[in-house]
C-alpha positions as MATLAB code, in Angstrom:
seq = 'MKDYLIKATAHKGMVRAYAATTTNTVEEARRRQDTWATASAALGRTLTITALMGAMHKGDDSITVKVEGDGPLKAIVTDGDAQGHVRGYVGNGHVDFDLNAKGKLDVARAVGTQGSISVTKDLGLKDYFTGEVPIVSGEISEDFTYYFANSEQIPSAVGAGVLVNPDHTILAAGGFIVQVMPGVDEDVITRLEEQIKFLPPISTLIREGKSPEEILQQLFGESDLKIHETMPVEFRCRCSKERVEQAIVGLGNEEIQAMIDEDHGAEANCHFCNETYHFSEEELKGLLK';
ca = [
     -25.410  -16.583  -41.603;
     -22.766  -16.749  -44.319;
     -19.455  -15.073  -43.604;
     -18.891  -11.720  -45.268;
     -17.265   -8.348  -44.783;
     -18.205   -4.792  -45.603;
     -16.194   -1.724  -46.533;
     -17.545    1.605  -45.336;
     -16.715    5.212  -44.525;
     -17.981    7.553  -41.827;
     -17.554   11.146  -40.675;
     -17.831   12.460  -44.266;
     -15.217   10.049  -45.570;
     -12.586   10.942  -42.980;
     -12.890    7.533  -41.294;
     -12.510    4.219  -43.111;
     -14.133    1.117  -41.598;
     -14.204   -2.610  -42.268;
     -16.260   -5.227  -40.405;
     -16.728   -8.958  -40.876;
     -18.414  -12.034  -39.543;
     -16.090  -15.053  -39.860;
     -17.654  -17.819  -37.755;
     -17.788  -20.415  -40.549;
     -14.318  -19.513  -41.814;
     -12.740  -19.919  -38.390;
     -14.633  -23.166  -37.809;
     -13.260  -24.543  -41.088;
      -9.733  -23.626  -40.007;
     -10.331  -25.189  -36.582;
     -11.609  -28.398  -38.146;
      -8.680  -28.702  -40.524;
      -6.070  -27.820  -37.907;
      -7.742  -29.704  -35.014;
      -7.080  -26.736  -32.726;
      -8.109  -26.571  -29.087;
     -10.058  -23.620  -27.689;
      -7.319  -21.086  -26.913;
      -5.418  -21.942  -30.076;
      -8.652  -21.561  -32.069;
      -9.200  -18.092  -30.602;
      -5.688  -16.958  -31.517;
      -5.871  -18.395  -35.025;
      -9.422  -17.095  -35.527;
      -8.550  -13.547  -34.502;
      -5.580  -13.544  -36.862;
      -7.597  -15.012  -39.749;
     -10.314  -12.402  -39.258;
      -7.865   -9.509  -39.259;
      -6.107  -10.984  -42.299;
      -9.414  -11.069  -44.188;
     -10.077   -7.423  -43.307;
      -6.553   -6.395  -44.301;
      -6.813   -8.320  -47.573;
      -9.960   -6.359  -48.386;
      -7.897   -3.172  -48.286;
      -6.193   -4.303  -51.507;
      -7.288   -4.888  -55.093;
      -7.013   -7.370  -57.931;
      -4.504  -10.172  -57.379;
      -2.800   -8.533  -54.378;
      -2.240  -10.796  -51.391;
      -0.801  -10.589  -47.884;
       0.927  -13.031  -45.545;
       0.780  -12.484  -41.788;
       3.105  -14.090  -39.237;
       2.642  -13.831  -35.477;
       5.759  -15.287  -33.881;
       5.622  -15.161  -30.090;
       7.394  -16.965  -27.282;
       4.270  -18.829  -26.119;
       3.469  -22.532  -26.591;
       1.376  -21.784  -29.671;
       4.630  -21.099  -31.553;
       3.861  -19.277  -34.821;
       0.552  -18.291  -36.406;
       0.738  -17.990  -40.198;
      -2.155  -16.719  -42.306;
      -2.582  -15.320  -45.759;
      -5.402  -13.638  -47.587;
      -6.300  -11.905  -50.826;
      -8.481   -9.055  -52.043;
     -11.417  -11.420  -52.715;
     -12.022  -12.475  -49.100;
     -10.174  -15.806  -49.262;
      -8.041  -16.677  -46.235;
      -6.181  -19.665  -44.851;
      -3.919  -20.222  -41.866;
      -2.273  -22.562  -39.397;
      -0.558  -22.577  -36.004;
       2.679  -24.242  -34.989;
       0.989  -26.056  -32.089;
      -2.794  -26.307  -32.239;
      -3.209  -28.310  -29.049;
      -2.993  -25.345  -26.677;
      -5.693  -24.517  -24.149;
      -5.697  -22.844  -20.740;
      -8.142  -21.830  -18.052;
      -9.869  -18.494  -18.662;
      -7.858  -15.397  -17.779;
      -8.690  -12.854  -15.042;
     -11.236  -11.190  -17.357;
     -13.055  -14.475  -17.918;
     -11.826  -14.779  -21.508;
      -9.694  -17.278  -23.390;
      -6.060  -16.604  -22.469;
      -4.756  -15.845  -25.954;
      -1.840  -13.759  -24.661;
      -0.527  -16.729  -22.689;
      -0.773  -18.951  -25.765;
       0.853  -16.451  -28.137;
       3.394  -15.000  -25.714;
       4.292  -11.392  -25.019;
       7.728  -11.394  -26.662;
       8.206  -11.733  -30.398;
       7.052  -10.023  -33.566;
       4.234   -9.551  -36.047;
       5.099   -9.225  -39.713;
       2.913   -8.470  -42.728;
       4.253   -9.198  -46.200;
       2.375   -7.726  -49.163;
       2.528   -9.128  -52.686;
       1.265   -6.279  -54.843;
       2.180   -7.904  -58.140;
       5.437   -5.981  -58.375;
       9.003   -7.252  -58.534;
       9.610   -6.953  -54.804;
       7.539   -7.768  -51.739;
       6.841   -5.196  -49.025;
       7.211   -6.316  -45.413;
       6.403   -4.432  -42.224;
       7.346   -5.797  -38.818;
       6.642   -4.685  -35.255;
       7.170   -6.247  -31.821;
       4.304   -7.981  -30.050;
       2.927   -5.601  -27.409;
       0.367   -7.770  -25.605;
      -0.155  -11.090  -27.371;
      -3.901  -10.407  -27.544;
      -3.686  -10.018  -31.364;
      -6.089   -7.062  -31.768;
      -3.918   -4.710  -29.708;
      -0.850   -5.950  -31.551;
      -2.354   -5.112  -34.943;
      -3.480   -1.710  -33.687;
       0.185   -1.116  -32.847;
       1.241   -2.493  -36.248;
      -0.925   -0.031  -38.196;
       0.215    2.952  -36.127;
       3.917    2.159  -36.304;
       4.480    0.254  -39.551;
       1.892    1.860  -41.840;
       1.547    5.170  -39.986;
      -2.248    4.882  -39.965;
      -4.014    5.496  -36.629;
      -6.346    2.495  -36.334;
      -8.550    0.582  -33.951;
      -8.600   -3.183  -34.453;
     -11.031   -5.563  -32.798;
     -11.355   -9.311  -33.366;
     -13.014  -11.940  -31.224;
     -13.775  -15.661  -31.162;
     -16.171  -17.561  -28.892;
     -15.703  -21.332  -28.600;
     -18.305  -23.957  -27.682;
     -17.594  -26.586  -24.980;
     -16.966  -29.153  -27.745;
     -14.291  -26.802  -29.213;
     -16.369  -25.843  -32.279;
     -16.654  -22.129  -33.043;
     -19.716  -20.344  -31.672;
     -19.026  -16.863  -33.048;
     -16.175  -14.984  -34.714;
     -15.750  -11.601  -36.339;
     -13.914   -8.326  -36.243;
     -13.503   -4.748  -37.380;
     -10.793   -2.281  -38.377;
     -11.423    1.466  -38.147;
      -8.867    3.917  -39.564;
      -8.719    7.709  -39.576;
      -7.494    9.552  -42.641;
      -4.857   12.319  -42.646;
      -6.254   15.719  -41.740;
      -9.165   14.429  -39.669;
     -10.409   16.830  -36.987;
      -9.376   16.110  -33.413;
     -12.990   16.152  -32.234;
     -13.745   13.311  -34.659;
     -10.901   11.257  -33.162;
     -12.115   11.986  -29.634;
     -15.674   11.003  -30.502;
     -14.460    7.852  -32.242;
     -12.404    6.818  -29.225;
     -15.486    7.146  -27.032;
     -17.630    5.176  -29.480;
     -15.133    2.305  -29.589;
     -14.661    2.369  -25.834;
     -18.350    1.637  -25.229;
     -18.785   -0.893  -28.049;
     -19.520   -4.393  -26.616;
     -17.005   -7.179  -27.410;
     -17.170   -8.002  -31.100;
     -17.656  -11.743  -30.492;
     -20.620  -10.966  -28.226;
     -22.240   -8.882  -30.975;
     -21.717  -11.708  -33.497;
     -23.185  -14.252  -31.043;
     -26.247  -12.018  -30.650;
     -26.745  -12.208  -34.409;
     -25.518   -8.719  -35.265;
     -24.440   -8.308  -38.888;
     -21.322   -6.369  -39.954;
     -23.627   -3.525  -41.006;
     -25.325   -3.456  -37.599;
     -21.977   -3.514  -35.813;
     -20.752   -0.441  -37.692;
     -24.139    1.253  -37.294;
     -23.867    0.715  -33.560;
     -20.399    2.224  -33.673;
     -21.079    5.237  -35.898;
     -24.834    5.647  -36.108;
     -26.851    4.961  -39.267;
     -26.856    8.565  -40.478;
     -23.061    8.837  -40.530;
     -22.241    5.481  -42.145;
     -21.862    4.875  -45.878;
     -21.390    1.265  -47.005;
     -19.446    0.913  -50.254;
     -18.946   -2.807  -50.814;
     -19.929   -6.233  -49.507;
     -17.690   -9.265  -50.021;
     -17.967  -12.961  -49.030;
     -15.286  -14.379  -46.722;
     -14.234  -18.024  -46.770;
     -11.402  -20.396  -45.922;
      -9.797  -21.343  -49.226;
      -6.433  -23.015  -49.776;
      -4.441  -22.627  -52.974;
      -2.745  -26.015  -52.756;
      -3.327  -28.723  -55.389;
      -1.681  -31.906  -56.576;
      -0.402  -30.030  -59.629;
       1.377  -27.478  -57.403;
       2.942  -30.279  -55.358;
       4.066  -31.944  -58.597;
       5.826  -28.741  -59.615;
       7.553  -28.606  -56.236;
       8.732  -32.217  -56.575;
      10.038  -31.572  -60.090;
      11.945  -28.616  -58.663;
      13.839  -30.993  -56.358;
      15.631  -32.497  -59.358;
      15.985  -35.981  -60.823;
      18.377  -37.255  -58.173;
      15.987  -36.518  -55.317;
      13.010  -37.958  -57.223;
      14.957  -41.134  -57.992;
      15.778  -41.486  -54.288;
      12.050  -41.296  -53.482;
      11.434  -44.082  -55.994;
      14.286  -46.319  -54.821;
      13.939  -45.800  -51.070;
      10.261  -45.032  -50.445;
       8.577  -46.334  -53.625;
       6.401  -43.213  -53.589;
       5.991  -39.853  -51.897;
       3.571  -38.032  -49.638;
       3.162  -34.284  -49.100;
       1.013  -32.472  -46.565;
      -0.232  -28.864  -46.800;
       0.322  -26.905  -43.570;
      -2.641  -24.636  -44.264;
      -5.457  -27.101  -45.001;
      -3.926  -30.419  -43.857;
      -4.684  -31.989  -47.228;
      -2.344  -34.911  -47.991;
      -1.207  -35.692  -51.533;
       0.093  -39.149  -52.418;
       2.363  -39.991  -55.358;
       2.879  -43.559  -56.476;
       6.152  -44.928  -57.789;
       4.775  -44.746  -61.319;
       3.709  -41.113  -60.861;
       7.185  -40.203  -59.660;
       8.764  -41.924  -62.650;
       6.550  -39.753  -64.830;
       7.999  -36.644  -63.169;
      11.594  -37.550  -63.998;
      12.934  -35.151  -66.603;
];
């Protein structure tokens, strides 16, 4: 199944919902970052939520998410756009622990329970908009639920899950975000809380082959769900040799000349996709102003 997300509404438009399957996207990130199981789960949850949040925007808008906890994983950095493209990396991908008391990957131990989550939005305007909240559990989904309620003032339920095979490849990944609009009736909120409470783990539903549509239908019921848009999701990095060239030119002639004299070339690595770009001595000479 190809990765994709859907945008939908329920309860006569008073509830907004997004759901996605991201197994291939998370596997691509795992492969590029060489992450171990617990690190893959943390990165995969964050990538999935980033894709869903990116879908809330339009045009060339983009967002950057940073999860900076006190655990051994260090920071998780992801970004996404309104077209379903995401990328991301972790500060230390070689993190793995025994399963926690609930029999799940111990993401909270990897992320840490002290720190912050920040979301920076580039809406094509002069300034960027950044919201930041403290980490409340380190489990990622709960932390983003807290982010929406406190930074964006939108009551939300966020769920994201990743299952990892014994060989560390990704078995299943996906997630959902459900948000209630201003003025929604209290009985709708109560019913929604009950529906989410009894929904099986999202990664289990993905492993069973459930599509994003089926996940939301299980949550809301077919009669109450209206799907508005379907969008592919994929890992895509924006780096290129041309962009790296521009960055090197920005260092100035003196720094470029030092690369030529001392190293006889240059090498740059992208944190997001781990692509390495090489520049020969002759190429660097061509970049001198």
